[in-house]
N, C-alpha and C positions, 0 to 999 in steps of 0.2 A: 504494500500499500504505499502510496506517496505521500509526502507531507501535505500536499494540498488536499488530497482525498481525505486524509485523516483529520485535518482541520474542518473540513465540511462536515464530515460525520459527527464530530464533537459539537460543532454549533447546531446541527439539527437536533442532536440529542438533548442539549441545553435548552433549546427553544421549543421542545415538544410539550412542554407543560405550560407554555404562555398561551394565553387567549387575550382577544381584544375586549374591551369593555362594551357592555351592551348598550350604554346610553352615553351620549356626549354630554359635556357640561352645560351646553345650551339647552338640552332637553330637560335637565334637572332643574334649571333655574327659570324656566318659562312658566309663567303664572297662567293658571287655567284660562283666565280671559284673554290672553294673548295668543293661545294656541289655535291656528287656523290651518286651512289647506292652501296650497298653491297649485293651480292646474294651468299648464301651458299647453295650448292647442296648435297645431302646426297645419296650416291651410296651404295646399298647392294653389299656383295661380295659372296653370295651364289646363285647358279643357283637353280631354282625350282626342276630341276632333272638333276643330274650330277655333275661333279667335281666343285669345288669352283673356283672363278675367281683368276687366279694367278697373283702374283706381275709383272711378266713380261706383262701379258695382260693389267693390269691396266695402267702400265707405257706407253705402246704402245698407248692405248686410250688418255691418257694425252699428250704425244708427238705428235701424229699425228692428233688428233681431237680437243683438248682443246687449246693447245698453238698457233695453227695458227689463232684461231678465237679471242684470248686474249692475243696478242703478248706483252702487257705491264706488263704482270705478273700474277701471280696467287699463291695461298697456298693451300697445300694438308694436311689434318689431318688426322691421324688414329682415328677411332672411332668404337664404339661398340652400336649397335641399340638393343633395347629391347622393346616388346609389349606382351600384353595379347590377346591370340587367342580367338575365340568364343567358344572354348572347355574349356577355362578357364586356359590353360596352358601357362606358360611364354615361349616365344619364343625369341632366341637371335641371333643376326648375326654380324660378322665382317663387317664393313663399312668404307668408305672413305668420308670425308667431304671436298668439293672443295669451298674455298672462292674466289669470284671474286669481284673486285673494278671496277666499270665502269661508264660510263655516262648513264643517263636515256634517252636512244634513242632507235630507232626502230631497228638499226643494233645489238646493244647488247642483245635486247629481241629476236631477230631472232636467234642469235648465241646461247643463253642459251637454247631456246626451241629445237635447232637442236641438241645440245649436249644431252639433255634429251631423245630425240627421238632415237638417234644414240645408246646409252646406253641400253636403254631398248630392242630394237632390237637385237643388237649384242649379249647380254648376257641374254636374255629370262627373263627380269625383268618386274614386273607388274608396277613399279613406281619408280620415282626418286623425292625424297622430295626436295622443293624449298622454301627458306626462303628469303625475301627481306627487307632491311632496308635503309632508307636514312642515309647518313652519312656525316661527315664534314672531309675532307681529307686534309692534309698537308705534304708535303716532305721536 
């Protein structure tokens, strides 16, 4: 056994009993009133067949569909999606990321899923990606 291999084996043996903490300091210090959910939705702006979704169409969706469901506010980011297709070619698409901070409740869940469904139907999209995280919020 070489010295390098021996040192690696010793390090693995010593670290075998270690484990990561189950909660971060932020989790432990967040007051119940400050615990919320952050949901980010990613919307592609290309239709499968036809013209791209315009800025006016996007803003109308935000004004008429998103804002009435999330009256306390929201944030929109310009984004660019990229993935590799089954054919091995890289595909790129302009996108919008919509960040919502909300309570973890049935009404918020229903509103988020409604937005995903409306967008997919209205703009002929296969999917709207959703990412959820617990967050500690203070104003």
